[in-house]
C-alpha positions in Angstrom: 144.6 -22.7 81.1 147.4 -21.1 79.1 147.3 -17.6 77.6 145.7 -18.8 74.4 142.7 -20.2 76.3 143.6 -23.9 75.8 143.7 -26.3 78.7 147.3 -27.4 79.2 148.1 -31.1 79.1 149.7 -32.7 82.2 153.4 -33.1 82.2 153.1 -36.9 82.3 151.2 -37.0 79.1 153.6 -34.6 77.4 156.5 -36.9 78.6 154.7 -39.8 76.9 154.5 -37.8 73.7 158.2 -36.9 73.8 159.3 -40.5 74.6 157.0 -41.9 71.8 158.5 -39.4 69.3 162.0 -40.3 70.3 161.5 -44.0 70.0 159.5 -43.9 66.8 162.0 -41.5 65.2 164.8 -44.0 66.0 162.8 -47.0 64.7 161.7 -45.1 61.6 165.2 -44.1 60.8 166.3 -47.7 61.2 163.6 -48.9 58.9 164.6 -46.3 56.4 168.2 -47.5 56.6 167.2 -51.1 56.1 164.9 -50.3 53.2 167.8 -48.3 51.6 170.2 -51.2 52.0 167.6 -53.6 50.4 167.4 -51.2 47.5 171.1 -50.8 47.2 171.1 -47.2 48.6 173.8 -47.2 51.3 173.8 -43.9 53.0 177.2 -44.7 54.4 178.7 -46.2 51.3 182.4 -46.2 50.6 182.0 -44.4 47.2 181.6 -40.9 48.6 178.6 -38.7 47.9 176.8 -40.1 44.9 173.1 -40.4 44.1 172.8 -43.7 45.9 174.2 -42.3 49.1 172.0 -39.2 48.9 168.8 -41.3 48.4 169.9 -43.5 51.3 170.1 -40.5 53.5 166.8 -39.3 52.2 165.2 -42.7 53.2 166.6 -42.4 56.7 165.2 -38.9 57.1 161.8 -39.9 55.8 161.7 -42.9 58.1 162.6 -40.8 61.1 160.2 -38.0 60.2 157.4 -40.6 59.6 158.0 -42.1 63.0 157.6 -38.7 64.7 154.4 -38.1 62.8 153.0 -41.5 63.8 153.8 -40.7 67.5 152.1 -37.3 67.2 149.0 -39.0 65.6 148.8 -41.5 68.4 149.0 -38.8 71.0 146.4 -36.6 69.3 143.9 -39.5 69.1 144.5 -40.6 72.7 144.7 -37.2 74.5 143.7 -34.6 72.0 145.9 -31.9 70.4 148.2 -30.2 72.9 148.2 -26.4 72.9 150.9 -24.8 70.7 
């Protein structure tokens, strides 16, 4: 038990959470990049910092953040919420 009275999760389970978050962050960011390219929103476009580039960056961030949240949801359903 930790000081808040919650039972601690084993290190192996927390490692799975961290690994899942890292992998799904990367895949989500790639998906955001590809969606941005399909919509003509190139985050790394040659035109500098215009609206298209900013929205492309936003899609990459949303994809990465969404991937992290999916990994957290998977972990919570499988093992329960870890203590904070």
